[in-house]
C-alpha positions as CSV (number, residue, x, y, z in Angstrom):
1,X,31.4,-68.2,-55.0
2,X,33.2,-71.1,-55.9
3,X,36.0,-68.9,-57.7
4,X,36.4,-67.8,-54.0
5,X,37.1,-70.4,-51.8
6,X,37.0,-74.6,-52.9
7,X,35.2,-75.2,-50.0
8,X,32.1,-74.3,-51.4
9,X,31.7,-77.2,-53.6
10,X,30.9,-79.3,-50.3
11,X,28.0,-77.0,-50.7
12,X,27.0,-77.3,-54.2
13,X,27.2,-80.8,-54.0
14,X,24.3,-81.2,-51.4
15,X,22.4,-78.4,-51.1
16,X,19.1,-80.2,-49.9
17,X,21.5,-80.6,-46.4
18,X,20.9,-76.7,-46.2
19,X,18.3,-74.0,-45.4
20,X,17.2,-72.0,-48.4
21,X,17.7,-68.6,-46.7
22,X,20.9,-69.6,-45.2
23,X,22.6,-70.6,-49.4
24,X,20.9,-67.3,-50.0
25,X,22.6,-65.4,-46.8
26,X,25.5,-67.1,-48.3
27,X,25.2,-65.9,-51.7
28,X,25.4,-62.7,-50.2
29,X,28.1,-62.5,-48.4
30,X,31.1,-65.0,-48.1
31,X,32.3,-64.6,-44.2
32,X,29.0,-66.9,-43.6
33,X,30.7,-70.5,-45.4
34,X,32.6,-71.7,-41.8
35,X,28.8,-71.6,-40.3
36,X,27.4,-72.8,-43.4
37,X,30.0,-75.4,-43.7
38,X,29.0,-76.8,-39.9
39,X,25.3,-76.6,-40.5
40,X,24.6,-80.1,-41.7
41,X,26.5,-81.5,-38.4
42,X,25.5,-78.6,-35.8
43,X,22.3,-77.9,-36.7
44,X,20.0,-77.7,-33.6
45,X,23.0,-77.6,-31.4
46,X,24.0,-74.3,-28.5
47,X,27.6,-73.7,-27.6
48,X,28.2,-71.5,-25.3
49,X,26.1,-69.9,-21.9
50,X,27.9,-66.4,-22.4
51,X,28.6,-64.0,-25.0
52,X,32.8,-64.0,-23.9
53,X,32.9,-60.7,-22.1
54,X,30.5,-57.4,-21.7
55,X,31.5,-53.8,-19.7
56,X,28.9,-51.3,-19.3
57,X,29.3,-48.3,-22.0
58,X,30.8,-50.8,-24.8
59,X,28.2,-52.2,-27.1
60,X,30.1,-55.6,-28.7
61,X,29.0,-56.7,-32.0
62,X,27.3,-59.9,-31.9
63,X,26.5,-62.4,-35.1
64,X,23.5,-63.8,-34.9
65,X,25.2,-66.4,-37.5
66,X,28.0,-66.8,-34.9
67,X,28.9,-70.6,-34.3
68,X,28.4,-70.2,-30.6
69,X,24.6,-69.9,-31.0
70,X,23.7,-69.7,-34.3
71,X,22.6,-73.0,-35.2
72,X,20.6,-72.8,-32.4
73,X,16.2,-73.4,-33.1
74,X,14.4,-70.1,-33.3
75,X,10.5,-70.3,-34.2
76,X,10.2,-72.4,-37.5
77,X,13.8,-71.3,-38.6
78,X,17.3,-71.3,-37.2
79,X,18.9,-68.0,-34.8
80,X,21.4,-67.7,-37.8
81,X,18.6,-66.9,-40.4
82,X,15.4,-64.9,-38.0
83,X,17.4,-63.7,-35.3
84,X,18.3,-60.5,-35.8
85,X,16.2,-59.0,-33.0
86,X,17.1,-61.3,-29.9
87,X,21.1,-60.9,-31.2
88,X,20.2,-56.6,-31.5
89,X,19.2,-56.7,-27.8
90,X,21.8,-59.1,-26.7
91,X,24.2,-56.6,-27.8
92,X,21.8,-53.7,-26.0
93,X,21.9,-55.6,-22.8
94,X,25.6,-56.4,-22.6
95,X,26.4,-52.9,-23.1
96,X,24.1,-51.5,-20.7
97,X,23.8,-54.0,-18.0
98,X,28.0,-55.6,-18.1
99,X,26.1,-59.1,-17.7
100,X,28.0,-61.4,-20.5
101,X,25.4,-64.5,-19.5
102,X,23.0,-62.9,-22.0
103,X,23.4,-64.6,-25.3
104,X,20.9,-64.1,-28.3
105,X,20.0,-67.4,-27.5
106,X,18.8,-66.3,-24.4
107,X,16.9,-63.8,-25.8
108,X,15.4,-66.2,-28.5
109,X,14.3,-68.7,-26.4
110,X,12.6,-66.4,-23.9
111,X,11.2,-64.9,-26.5
112,X,9.5,-67.6,-28.5
113,X,8.4,-68.9,-24.7
114,X,6.7,-65.7,-24.1
115,X,4.9,-64.6,-27.1
116,X,7.2,-62.2,-28.2
117,X,8.1,-64.5,-31.6
118,X,5.0,-64.7,-34.6
119,X,5.0,-67.5,-36.4
120,X,5.6,-67.0,-40.4
121,X,6.2,-63.3,-39.3
122,X,9.6,-63.1,-36.8
123,X,10.2,-61.4,-33.8
124,X,7.3,-58.8,-32.3
125,X,8.0,-55.4,-31.8
126,X,6.8,-56.0,-28.2
127,X,10.4,-57.6,-27.5
128,X,11.6,-54.0,-27.3
129,X,9.5,-52.2,-25.2
130,X,8.2,-55.1,-22.9
131,X,10.1,-58.6,-23.0
132,X,13.4,-56.9,-22.8
133,X,12.6,-55.8,-19.2
134,X,13.3,-59.5,-18.3
135,X,17.0,-58.5,-19.4
136,X,17.6,-55.5,-17.2
137,X,17.0,-52.8,-19.8
138,X,14.1,-50.9,-21.0
139,X,13.3,-49.5,-24.6
140,X,11.1,-46.4,-25.6
141,X,9.9,-45.7,-28.8
142,X,11.7,-42.9,-30.6
143,X,10.4,-40.6,-33.5
144,X,12.1,-40.6,-36.4
145,X,13.8,-37.6,-36.3
146,X,17.4,-37.1,-36.9
147,X,17.5,-34.6,-33.7
148,X,15.8,-37.8,-31.3
149,X,18.3,-40.2,-33.3
150,X,21.4,-38.2,-32.6
151,X,19.9,-37.2,-29.2
152,X,19.8,-40.5,-27.7
153,X,23.1,-41.8,-28.7
154,X,24.4,-38.7,-27.5
155,X,23.0,-39.9,-24.3
156,X,24.7,-42.9,-24.0
157,X,21.4,-44.7,-25.3
158,X,21.6,-47.2,-28.1
159,X,18.7,-47.6,-30.7
160,X,17.6,-50.9,-32.3
161,X,16.0,-50.1,-35.5
162,X,13.2,-52.7,-37.2
163,X,14.5,-51.9,-41.1
164,X,12.3,-52.0,-44.6
165,X,14.0,-53.8,-47.5
166,X,17.7,-51.6,-48.9
167,X,21.1,-51.8,-47.8
168,X,20.2,-53.9,-44.6
169,X,18.0,-56.9,-45.9
170,X,15.8,-57.8,-49.1
171,X,12.8,-58.6,-46.3
172,X,13.3,-57.3,-43.2
173,X,15.8,-56.8,-40.1
174,X,16.6,-55.0,-36.8
175,X,20.1,-53.0,-36.6
176,X,21.8,-51.3,-33.5
177,X,22.9,-48.2,-33.9
178,X,25.7,-47.9,-30.9
179,X,27.3,-44.0,-31.5
180,X,28.2,-41.0,-33.6
181,X,31.8,-40.7,-35.0
182,X,32.3,-37.1,-37.5
183,X,28.8,-36.3,-37.4
184,X,27.7,-40.1,-39.0
185,X,26.2,-43.2,-36.6
186,X,28.4,-46.1,-36.2
187,X,25.8,-49.3,-36.9
188,X,26.0,-53.1,-35.5
189,X,24.5,-55.2,-38.1
190,X,23.8,-58.5,-36.4
191,X,23.9,-60.1,-39.7
192,X,27.2,-58.2,-41.4
193,X,30.6,-57.3,-40.3
194,X,31.1,-55.1,-43.8
195,X,28.8,-52.9,-42.5
196,X,29.2,-53.0,-39.4
197,X,32.4,-51.5,-40.2
198,X,31.6,-48.5,-41.8
199,X,29.8,-44.8,-40.7
200,X,25.7,-44.1,-41.9
201,X,24.2,-40.8,-42.5
202,X,21.4,-40.7,-41.1
203,X,20.2,-39.4,-44.9
204,X,21.1,-43.3,-45.4
205,X,18.9,-44.7,-42.9
206,X,16.5,-42.4,-42.4
207,X,14.2,-43.7,-45.3
208,X,15.1,-47.6,-44.5
209,X,14.1,-47.6,-40.8
210,X,10.5,-48.6,-39.9
211,X,10.7,-48.3,-36.0
212,X,13.0,-47.6,-33.6
213,X,13.4,-47.3,-29.7
214,X,16.1,-46.1,-27.3
215,X,17.4,-48.3,-24.4
216,X,18.7,-47.5,-21.5
217,X,19.1,-49.9,-18.3
218,X,16.7,-50.5,-15.6
């Protein structure tokens, strides 16, 4: 990393000022550098109560490590580190309701205060079928089949997936399938601009998916 950007030295000189999980994320993706550099001073703070803009039918790519909310606490960590599920649901809510006031931190707070965050494990799957109603959307569990997923996407229903270790994560992660293009699937990964910029085949995604839910507006 140091060869790519000399500012890495700031972090290397005081690694104890940064969560180990954040350092590991940075090692995998240099895009987090600006966020990581600000962590010692900004941790615990949230700087926005809106995602900026939202329009029905358009699902914005939101990142859990966005400086507007990524420093905010979530469970025993921070939104940037463990907030993939709230961030995924915020993308879905924005595109289905047009409400820009539902941020990843808004959902993270609700999840933590209402039992949808499990200490030591992360976000409960129940957020996708129960807690989501608080934000004007309903999730329905889908069968793990190409037909079910493609059918939902072609019907304008985004699909949130809980992922196994693989292309998207080393432990566990949530991503959003937002549409199709040329027979492949457009993915919004709340932890990666790069992975969100490419199209994915069902064959590549299917073995990595643990659970999935299609969403519609209430």
